[in-house]
C-alpha positions in Angstrom: -138.1 -56.1 31.3 -135.1 -58.2 32.2 -133.7 -59.1 35.6 -130.1 -60.4 35.7 -127.3 -60.7 38.2 -124.0 -59.1 37.4 -122.4 -61.6 39.8 -123.3 -65.4 39.2 -124.3 -67.6 42.1 -122.1 -70.6 42.9 -123.4 -73.9 44.6 -122.2 -73.1 48.1 -123.8 -69.6 48.0 -127.0 -71.0 46.7 -127.1 -73.7 49.5 -126.4 -71.1 52.2 -129.2 -68.9 51.0 -131.7 -71.8 50.8 -130.7 -73.1 54.3 -131.0 -69.6 55.7 -134.5 -69.3 54.4 -135.7 -72.5 56.1 -134.0 -71.6 59.3 -135.6 -68.2 59.2 -139.1 -69.8 58.6 -138.6 -72.2 61.6 -137.5 -69.4 63.9 -140.2 -67.1 62.7 -142.9 -69.6 63.6 -141.4 -70.5 66.9 -141.3 -67.0 68.2 -144.2 -65.1 69.6 -146.1 -62.7 67.4 -144.7 -59.8 69.4 -141.2 -60.4 68.1 -142.1 -61.3 64.5 -141.7 -57.6 63.5 -138.0 -57.8 64.3 -137.6 -60.8 62.1 -139.4 -59.1 59.2 -137.1 -56.0 59.5 -134.0 -58.3 59.8 -135.1 -60.3 56.7 -135.7 -57.1 54.7 -132.1 -55.9 55.5 -130.6 -59.3 54.7 -132.4 -59.3 51.3 -131.2 -55.8 50.5 -127.7 -56.7 51.5 -127.8 -59.7 49.2 -128.9 -57.4 46.4 -125.8 -55.4 47.0 -123.7 -58.6 47.2 -124.8 -60.0 43.9 -125.5 -56.7 42.2 -128.7 -57.4 40.2 -129.6 -55.3 37.3 -133.1 -54.5 35.9 -133.2 -53.5 32.2 -136.3 -51.9 30.6 -137.1 -49.6 27.6 -139.5 -46.7 27.0 -140.5 -45.0 23.7 -141.9 -41.5 22.9 -143.2 -39.9 19.7 -142.7 -36.1 19.1 -143.6 -33.8 16.2 -140.8 -32.0 14.4 -141.1 -28.3 13.5 -140.4 -26.6 10.2 -138.1 -23.6 10.5 -139.2 -20.6 8.3 -136.5 -17.9 7.6 -137.7 -14.6 6.1 -135.2 -12.1 4.6 -135.4 -8.8 6.5 -132.4 -7.1 4.8 -132.6 -3.6 3.1 -132.7 -5.1 -0.4 -136.1 -6.7 0.3 -138.0 -3.4 0.4 -136.5 -2.1 -2.9 -138.1 -4.8 -5.1 -140.9 -3.4 -7.2 -142.7 -6.7 -7.5 -143.5 -8.0 -5.0 -143.5 -5.0 -2.7 -142.6 -5.2 1.0 -146.3 -4.9 1.8 -147.2 -7.8 -0.6 -144.4 -9.9 0.9 -145.8 -9.4 4.5 -149.3 -10.3 3.3 -148.0 -13.4 1.6 -146.1 -14.4 4.7 -149.2 -14.1 6.8 -151.2 -16.2 4.3 -148.4 -18.8 4.1 -148.3 -19.2 7.9 -152.1 -19.5 8.1 -152.1 -22.3 5.6 -149.4 -24.2 7.6 -151.5 -23.8 10.7 -154.6 -25.0 8.9 -152.8 -28.2 7.9 -151.5 -28.7 11.4 -147.9 -28.5 10.4 -145.9 -27.1 13.3 -143.4 -24.3 12.5 -141.4 -21.5 13.9 -140.9 -18.2 12.1 -137.6 -16.3 12.0 -136.3 -13.1 10.3 -132.7 -12.9 9.2 -130.2 -10.3 8.0 -126.8 -10.1 9.8 -128.3 -12.4 12.5 -131.3 -14.8 12.9 -134.1 -13.6 15.2 -137.6 -14.8 16.0 -140.1 -13.0 13.8 -142.4 -10.9 15.8 -144.8 -8.9 13.7 -144.0 -8.0 10.1 -140.8 -7.6 8.1 -139.4 -4.0 8.1 -136.5 -4.4 5.7 -134.1 -2.5 8.0 -131.3 -5.1 8.1 -128.0 -3.7 6.8 -126.5 -7.0 5.6 -127.5 -10.5 4.6 -125.7 -13.5 6.1 -126.9 -17.0 5.0 -124.2 -18.6 7.2 -126.3 -17.8 10.3 -129.2 -19.8 8.9 -126.9 -22.8 8.2 -125.5 -22.5 11.8 -129.0 -22.4 13.3 -130.2 -25.4 11.3 -127.1 -27.4 12.2 -127.5 -26.7 15.9 -131.2 -27.5 16.0 -131.7 -30.1 13.4 -132.7 -32.8 15.9 -135.9 -30.8 16.6 -136.5 -29.7 13.0 -138.5 -31.4 10.1 -136.8 -29.1 7.6 -136.2 -25.4 6.7 -137.7 -23.0 4.3 -135.7 -19.8 3.3 -137.6 -16.9 1.7 -135.2 -14.4 0.2 -133.9 -12.7 -2.9 -130.6 -14.6 -2.5 -128.2 -11.6 -2.3 -125.6 -12.3 0.4 -123.5 -9.3 1.5 -121.4 -11.0 4.1 -120.3 -14.4 5.2 -118.9 -17.5 3.4 -120.1 -19.0 0.1 -123.4 -21.0 0.4 -121.7 -24.0 -1.4 -119.5 -24.3 1.7 -121.8 -23.5 4.6 -124.9 -25.5 3.4 -123.2 -28.8 2.7 -124.1 -31.9 4.8 -126.7 -30.3 7.0 -128.6 -33.6 7.0 -132.0 -31.8 6.7 -134.2 -30.7 3.8 -133.9 -27.0 3.0 -136.4 -25.5 0.6 -136.0 -22.0 -0.9 -138.5 -19.4 -2.1 -137.2 -16.7 -4.3 -138.4 -13.0 -4.1 -138.1 -10.4 -6.8 -137.2 -10.3 -10.5 -134.0 -11.6 -12.1 -133.2 -8.2 -13.5 -131.0 -6.1 -11.1 -132.3 -2.7 -10.1 -130.3 0.2 -11.5 -127.9 2.2 -9.3 -125.4 4.7 -10.8 -123.0 6.4 -8.4 -119.7 8.2 -8.2 -117.2 5.7 -6.7 -114.2 7.9 -6.4 -112.8 11.3 -7.4 -109.1 12.0 -8.0 -108.1 15.7 -7.8 -105.3 17.7 -6.4 -105.9 19.1 -2.9 -104.0 22.2 -3.7 -103.2 24.0 -7.0 -101.8 27.2 -8.2 -103.9 29.8 -10.0 -103.6 29.7 -13.8 -102.4 26.1 -13.6 -104.7 23.6 -15.3 -106.3 21.2 -12.9 -106.8 17.5 -13.9 -109.8 15.7 -12.3 -110.7 12.1 -12.7 -114.1 10.7 -11.6 -114.8 6.9 -11.5 -118.5 6.1 -12.3 -119.8 2.7 -11.3 -123.1 1.2 -12.5 -125.1 -1.7 -11.2 -128.2 -3.4 -12.7 -129.4 -3.6 -16.3 -127.8 -0.5 -17.8 -126.6 0.0 -21.3 -126.9 3.7 -22.1 -125.1 7.1 -22.2 -125.1 9.3 -19.2 -123.9 12.9 -18.7 -121.2 13.7 -16.1 -121.0 17.3 -15.2 -118.4 19.4 -13.3 -119.7 22.4 -11.3 -118.0 25.3 -9.6 -120.7 25.9 -7.0 -123.8 26.3 -9.2 -121.8 27.2 -12.3 -121.3 24.5 -14.9 -117.7 24.2 -15.9 -117.8 21.2 -18.2 -119.9 18.2 -19.2 -119.1 14.9 -20.8 -121.0 11.8 -21.9 -120.0 8.3 -20.7 -121.3 4.9 -21.7 -122.4 2.7 -18.8 -122.9 -1.0 -19.0 -124.1 -2.0 -15.5 -123.3 -5.3 -13.7 -120.9 -3.5 -11.4 -118.7 -2.1 -14.3 -116.7 1.1 -13.9 -116.0 4.0 -16.3 -113.6 6.9 -15.9 -114.3 10.5 -16.9 -111.5 13.1 -17.0 -111.8 16.9 -16.8 -109.3 19.7 -17.1 -109.9 23.3 -16.3 -108.3 26.5 -15.0 -109.6 27.9 -11.6 -110.9 31.4 -11.7 -110.6 32.4 -8.0 -108.1 31.9 -5.2 -108.8 30.3 -1.8 -110.6 27.1 -1.0 -112.9 26.4 -3.9 -115.7 23.9 -3.7 -116.5 21.8 -6.8 -119.1 19.1 -7.5 -119.3 16.2 -10.0 -122.8 14.9 -10.8 -123.9 12.1 -13.1 -127.4 12.1 -14.5 -129.9 9.6 -13.2 -132.5 7.3 -14.7 -136.1 6.8 -13.8 -135.6 3.3 -12.5 -132.6 4.1 -10.3 -132.9 2.8 -6.7 -130.7 5.6 -5.1 -130.0 9.0 -6.6 -128.3 10.4 -3.5 -125.0 8.9 -4.5 -125.1 10.5 -8.0 -123.1 13.5 -6.9 -120.0 14.1 -4.8 -118.5 17.4 -3.7 -114.8 18.1 -3.2 -112.6 21.2 -2.7 -109.3 22.4 -4.0 -107.2 25.1 -2.3 -106.2 27.5 -5.1 -103.1 29.5 -4.3 -101.7 32.6 -6.1 -98.7 31.9 -8.2 -96.9 34.9 -6.7 -97.4 36.9 -3.4 -96.1 40.4 -3.3 -94.7 41.6 0.0 -93.6 45.2 0.8 -90.8 45.2 3.5 -90.3 48.6 5.2 -87.0 48.9 7.2 -86.3 52.0 9.2 -82.7 51.1 9.9 -80.8 47.9 9.0 -80.3 45.6 12.1 -79.7 41.9 12.9 -83.3 41.0 12.0 -83.2 42.5 8.5 -81.1 39.8 6.8 -83.0 37.0 8.5 -86.4 38.3 7.4 -85.3 38.9 3.8 -83.6 35.5 3.5 -86.7 33.7 4.9 -89.1 35.5 2.5 -86.9 35.1 -0.6 -86.2 31.4 0.1 -89.8 30.8 -1.1 -89.9 31.3 -4.9 -93.5 32.3 -4.8 -92.9 35.4 -2.8 -91.7 38.7 -4.4 -90.2 41.2 -2.0 -90.0 44.9 -2.6 -87.7 46.3 0.1 -88.2 49.9 1.1 -85.2 50.9 3.2 -85.4 54.3 4.8 -82.4 56.4 3.7 -83.4 59.9 4.8 -86.5 61.6 6.1 -88.1 61.7 2.6 -86.2 59.0 0.7 -86.3 55.2 0.5 -83.9 52.8 -1.3 -86.8 52.0 -3.7 -88.9 55.0 -4.7 -92.0 55.2 -2.5 -94.2 55.9 -5.5 -93.8 52.2 -6.6 -95.3 51.2 -3.3 -98.4 53.4 -3.8 -98.8 52.2 -7.4 -98.5 48.5 -6.7 -100.8 46.0 -5.0 -99.4 44.0 -2.1 -100.6 41.0 -0.2 -98.6 41.9 2.9 -96.9 44.9 4.3 -94.2 44.1 6.8 -92.8 46.9 9.1 -89.4 45.9 10.4 -87.7 48.5 12.7 -90.1 51.0 11.1 -91.3 53.6 11.8 -88.6 55.0 14.0 -90.4 58.4 14.1 -94.2 58.7 14.2 -95.8 58.6 10.8 -97.6 61.7 9.5 -101.4 61.6 9.7 -101.6 61.9 5.8 -99.3 58.9 5.4 -101.4 56.9 7.8 -104.7 57.9 6.2 -103.6 57.0 2.7 -102.0 53.8 3.9 -105.2 52.8 5.6 -107.2 53.3 2.4 -104.7 51.2 0.5 -104.8 48.4 3.0 -108.6 48.3 3.1 -109.0 48.5 -0.7 -106.4 45.8 -1.4 -107.3 43.6 1.7 -103.6 43.6 2.6 -102.2 42.0 5.7 -99.9 43.9 8.1 -97.1 42.7 10.3 -95.0 44.7 12.7 -91.7 43.4 14.0 -90.1 45.4 16.8 -86.7 46.9 16.0 -83.8 48.2 18.2 -84.5 51.8 17.3 -88.2 51.8 18.1 -90.3 52.6 21.2 -94.0 53.3 22.0 -93.8 56.8 20.6 -92.7 55.4 17.2 -96.0 53.6 16.8 -98.2 56.6 17.1 -100.8 56.6 14.2 -99.7 53.1 12.9 -100.7 51.1 16.0 -104.4 52.0 15.5 -104.3 50.3 12.1 -103.2 47.1 13.8 -106.1 47.3 16.3 -104.0 48.2 19.3 -103.1 51.1 21.5 -99.9 52.1 23.4 -99.8 52.3 27.2 -97.6 54.6 29.3 -95.0 52.3 30.7 -91.3 52.7 30.7 -89.3 49.7 29.4 -85.7 49.1 30.2 -83.4 48.3 27.2 -81.9 45.3 29.0 -85.3 44.0 30.4 -85.4 40.4 29.2 -88.1 38.0 30.2 -89.1 34.3 29.7 -92.1 33.5 27.6 -94.1 30.6 26.3 -96.5 29.6 23.6 -100.2 29.7 24.4 -100.8 26.4 22.7 -100.4 23.7 25.4 -99.5 21.1 22.8 -96.1 22.9 22.2 -93.1 22.2 24.3 -92.2 25.5 26.2 -89.0 24.3 27.8 -85.6 25.9 27.2 -87.0 28.8 25.1 -84.5 31.7 25.0 -85.4 34.8 26.9 -86.4 37.9 24.8 -86.6 41.6 25.5 -90.0 43.3 25.3 -90.1 46.3 23.0 -93.6 47.9 23.3 -96.3 48.4 25.9 -99.4 47.7 23.9 -102.9 46.4 24.5 -105.6 45.3 22.2 -108.7 47.4 21.5 -110.5 44.2 20.6 -111.2 41.3 22.9 -111.0 38.7 20.2 -107.3 38.9 19.5 -105.3 35.7 19.5 -102.2 35.7 21.6 -99.8 33.1 20.1 -97.0 33.7 22.7 -96.9 35.7 25.9 -94.2 36.8 28.4 -94.3 35.5 32.0 -95.2 39.0 33.0 -98.4 38.8 31.1 -97.5 41.1 28.2 -98.0 39.7 24.7 -95.0 38.7 22.6 -96.8 37.6 19.4 -100.5 38.4 18.7 -102.9 38.2 15.8 -105.9 40.3 15.1 -108.6 40.7 12.5 -110.2 44.1 12.2 -112.6 44.8 9.4 -111.4 41.7 7.6 -107.8 43.1 7.7 -105.3 40.7 9.3 -102.5 42.0 11.4 -99.6 40.6 13.5 -97.3 42.2 16.0 -94.1 40.7 17.3 -93.2 42.6 20.4 -89.5 42.1 20.5 -86.4 43.2 18.5 -84.7 39.8 18.9 -86.3 37.8 16.1 -82.8 36.8 14.9 -82.2 35.0 18.2 -85.0 32.6 17.4 -83.6 32.0 13.9 -80.3 30.8 15.2 -81.8 29.0 18.1 -81.0 25.2 18.2 -84.6 24.3 17.7 -85.3 27.0 15.1 -87.3 24.6 12.8 -90.1 24.7 15.3 -89.7 28.0 17.3 -88.9 30.4 14.4 -91.4 28.7 12.1 -94.1 29.0 14.7 -93.3 32.7 15.3 -92.5 34.0 11.9 -93.3 31.5 9.1 -96.7 30.6 10.4 -97.5 34.3 10.8 -96.7 35.0 7.2 -98.8 31.9 6.2 -101.7 33.3 8.2 -101.4 36.8 6.8 -101.2 35.6 3.2 -103.9 33.0 3.6 -101.7 30.7 1.5 -100.1 28.0 3.6 -96.8 28.7 2.0 -94.8 27.6 5.0 -96.2 24.1 4.9 -98.3 23.3 1.9 -99.6 19.8 2.6 -103.4 19.7 2.2 -105.3 16.5 2.6 -108.7 15.4 1.4 -110.9 12.3 1.4 -112.1 10.8 -1.8 -115.7 11.5 -0.8 -117.5 13.9 1.5 -119.5 11.1 3.1 -119.2 7.3 3.5 -121.2 4.3 4.3 -120.3 2.1 7.3 -117.7 -0.5 6.4 -116.5 1.3 3.2 -112.9 2.0 2.5 -112.0 5.7 3.0 -109.1 7.1 1.0 -107.1 10.2 2.1 -104.7 12.0 -0.1 -102.6 15.1 -0.1 -100.7 17.1 -2.6 -97.3 18.5 -1.5 -96.4 21.9 -3.2 -94.1 23.6 -0.7 -90.3 23.3 -0.4 -90.2 22.2 3.2 -88.5 18.9 3.9 -91.1 16.5 5.4 -89.1 13.3 4.9 -90.5 11.8 8.1 -94.0 12.0 6.6 -97.4 12.3 8.3 -100.0 10.2 10.1 -103.7 10.7 10.8 -105.8 10.1 13.9 -109.6 9.7 13.7 -111.8 10.8 16.5 -115.5 10.7 17.3 -116.7 13.3 19.9 -113.1 13.6 21.2 -112.8 9.8 21.5 -109.9 8.2 19.7 -111.0 5.6 17.1 -108.0 4.7 14.9 -104.7 5.8 13.6 -102.8 5.2 10.3 -99.8 6.5 8.4 -99.8 8.4 5.2 -97.4 7.0 2.5 -95.8 8.9 -0.3 -97.0 7.7 -3.8 -93.8 8.5 -5.8 -95.5 8.1 -9.1 -98.3 10.6 -8.4 -96.3 12.7 -5.9 -99.0 12.6 -3.3 -99.4 11.3 0.2 -102.0 8.5 0.6 -103.7 6.7 3.4 -106.8 4.4 3.7 -108.9 3.0 6.5 -112.2 1.1 7.0 -115.0 3.4 8.1 -116.4 2.6 11.6 -120.0 2.9 12.8 -122.3 5.7 11.6 -121.8 9.2 13.1 -119.8 12.4 12.8 -116.1 12.1 12.9 -112.9 14.3 12.6 -109.6 13.3 11.1 -106.5 15.1 12.2 -103.3 15.0 10.2 -100.0 15.3 12.1 -96.4 15.9 11.0 -94.1 13.1 12.2 -91.3 15.7 12.4 -92.7 17.7 15.3 -96.0 16.0 16.1 -97.8 19.3 15.0 -101.4 19.2 13.7 -101.3 20.0 10.0 -105.1 19.8 9.4 -108.3 18.9 11.2 -111.4 18.1 9.0 -114.8 16.7 9.8 -116.6 14.0 7.8 -119.7 11.9 8.1 -120.3 8.1 8.1 -123.9 7.0 7.1 -125.7 3.7 7.7 -124.5 1.0 5.3 -126.4 0.8 2.1 -124.4 -2.0 0.6 -127.7 -4.0 0.3 -129.1 -1.7 -2.3 -126.1 -1.8 -4.6 -127.5 -5.0 -6.0 -131.2 -5.6 -6.0 -132.3 -8.6 -8.0 -133.4 -12.3 -7.6 -130.3 -14.5 -7.3 -132.0 -17.8 -8.3 -128.6 -19.5 -8.8 -127.7 -19.3 -5.1 -131.1 -20.3 -3.8 -131.3 -23.3 -6.2 -127.8 -24.3 -5.1 -128.9 -24.2 -1.4 -131.9 -26.5 -2.1 -129.9 -28.8 -4.3 -127.2 -29.3 -1.6 -129.9 -30.3 0.9 -132.5 -32.3 -1.1 -134.9 -29.4 -1.2 -136.9 -27.7 -3.8 -136.8 -24.1 -5.2 -140.0 -22.1 -6.1 -140.6 -18.6 -7.1 -142.7 -16.3 -4.9 -145.6 -16.5 -7.3 -145.6 -20.3 -7.0 -145.4 -20.4 -3.2 -148.7 -22.5 -3.1 -146.8 -25.4 -4.6 -144.7 -25.6 -1.4 -147.5 -27.4 0.4 -147.0 -30.4 -1.9 -143.4 -30.6 -0.7 -143.8 -30.3 3.1 -145.8 -32.4 5.5 -146.1 -33.3 9.1 -143.0 -35.1 10.4 -142.2 -36.6 13.7 -139.7 -39.0 15.3 -140.1 -41.9 17.7 -137.4 -42.1 20.4 -136.7 -45.5 22.1 -134.9 -45.1 25.3 -133.1 -47.9 27.1 -133.2 -47.7 30.9 -131.3 -49.8 33.5 -131.5 -50.0 37.3 -128.3 -51.2 39.0 -129.0 -51.9 42.6 -125.4 -51.4 43.7 -125.5 -47.8 42.5 -129.0 -47.1 44.1 -128.9 -44.6 46.9 -132.5 -45.5 47.6 -131.6 -49.1 48.6 -128.9 -47.8 50.8 -131.3 -45.4 52.4 -133.8 -48.2 53.0 -131.2 -50.3 54.8 -130.4 -47.5 57.1 -134.1 -46.9 57.7 -134.7 -50.6 58.5 -131.7 -50.7 60.8 -132.7 -47.6 62.7 -136.3 -48.9 63.0 -135.1 -52.2 64.4 -132.8 -50.5 67.0 -135.6 -48.2 68.0 -138.1 -51.1 68.5 -135.6 -53.2 70.4 -134.8 -50.3 72.8 -138.5 -49.8 73.5 -138.9 -53.5 74.2 -135.9 -53.6 76.5 -134.0 -56.0 74.2 -130.8 -53.8 74.0 
C-alpha cells in the first residue's frame, strides 16, 4: 500500500501545520474536560479539510484466481441423425460418457447444441436443426473467450449456411479442438432437380420433356428414369449417375392420347443406401388441347350480331365454323343433314329459333348433345321472344316466365365479379324473361332490375350459356371492347369448349412441392394469338395473406414466360397469375412448401473443414472413435487477475459526509451548552 500527496507541501505550509498542532495541544490541556469534545470534533474537521487541501492518494492492489470453463458444442443439425455409424443414439450415449469423464477429472465445462444458432444443451440431441452455421460458434467463442479455457466442436463438418470457416475462425486467441462424426463417404441421394415441359400442347403434336437428375454421395451406376401417364408407363431410359452433386439430363418425346389437363410423373429408380427416396419422383401436368374445335352456328335471320360472331370465331384458326342459316321453314344454307352427321364441340344459336322448335327436333337434338357432350350457347336476336324458346330453353336448364318486355326497354347492367370495373358500361335491352331451374347457375352479368344478362349452367355435364340481349354487337364496338366483349363472348366460348382458346397462357412450377429456401421456377407456354405485349406478373399468398410479387419475363429463345422466387417458410400457398394488360387473374394454383431438407443432401464426414478449424486455433482433430484421446489435450485452466485500486480523498463522498456530520454534531453540542 502506498500513501502519497498529489499536492506537495512547501516550508511555510509545513510550519503552519506544526505550529497549529502545538497550539491545539496547549489549548486542549488548558480547557476543562467538558469542552474537550469540541476540540476533538474541530480537530477532526481540520484534518479532513487538510486531506482535501493536499489531495492524498492511497494505492493498493488485490488479486483473484478463477477457473476457466471449456465450451462444448454438439452438432444438432438434421444431417447428424442420418449417419449410419455412429447412430444418433450412440452419439448421445457418447456425449453423456464424455461429459461424465470431464466431471470426474474436475474440468469445468458448459454444453451447447448448435445448428442455425447456438443454444444451451438440455437433454439429448434430437437432430431436428434445419441448417448448420459454424459462424455462430466463432461468434460465441469470440464474445466469451475471457471466461473460456478453450472450445471443443463435435460435428460432421457440413456447413449449410454462413461464411467459410477459414475466415470466421481466424485469430480467436483460444484453443479450438474438433471431434469428427460419421464416415468420409457421403450418403447417397438421387433426386429430380427440375422438369422442363410445355404447360399446354395440341393433341397429335409431339411433346418434348426434359428431366434433370442430380445425385449426391458415392454413386457410379446406371439408373432407370421412367415417364408415366397416371399409372401407365409411357417410356423409360437409363442414365449414368456419378454422384458428388453431378447432374444428368434425360429427354423424352411422346404424343398425348387424351385432351384436357393430363397429369404425368417422372420417377428415377432408387438404391438401397439412399437417404431420401421421396424426392425420386415429381409430378407435372400438361393441358392438351384439340387441334380443331367444330362449332355449329344456327342463325334464324341475319342481323347486326351475325357478322360479329362469325368474325370472332373465324379469327381463331383452331375453330371450324359450320354456318346453318335459316332460308325457309324446312331449308338451311347448309343442308341440315351435315349437322346431324357431324360431331360438334359447340352449338351456337344466334337469333334462332324464331318459331318454336318441333318436339322431335328438340328430342333428337338433346340426344346428340348428350352423346357428344356438346356445349350450347344462346344469343338473343331481334326476331325472338319468350315463345321462340319453347322446347329449347329446357335443354339449357331454364324456364320462361310470363312477363311482357318492351322493345325499347333498355337497362344498365354490371358484372358480378367485384374485381371488374363496372363504370360506363353501355345500356342493353333485355330480350327474354327466364329463370333457372337449378340453384347452382353462375350469373356473370346482371341487369340493375335483377334479371340475368349472361349466365352459365352445367346440367348433366352439359355446359350452356345464355346471353339475354340482342345487342352483342354494341359491346364489340364499345371503346373498351378488349375487356367487355372478351368477358361476355370470348370467355363464354372458352368455358364452353374447355379449351382456353381466348387466352392460352398456362403456367406451371418446375416442381409440385418445394423445400424452404429453394428457388421456385414458374413458366408458361403461350399458344394463342392474343397480343399480351405488356406481359404478366404473379402474386403469392398464404391463407389470403400477401407474401411476395414478381414479374414473368419472356424467354425469346424458348418462347415461354418465366419467373422465379425464393420459397418462404413451410406451409400451403397459392400463386396467382395476372395479366398486366387488364389486371385480370389468368390462373390461380396451389402449391406446398415443406421443411428444409438441405442438410440431408450431403451426409458425410468433412474432415478437411474440421482439421482446418483446429489448425487455425492451435487445436487438435480426432475422430469420434478416438474421443478418449481428447483427455490428453485438455486440462484444468485458470487465470489470476491482479487489480490495482486507488483511493483519492478529494473524490471521496464519504469524507465530505463525515465533515458535514462533525460540523452538525459540533453545532448541536454548542447549542445544548449555550455556547451559540
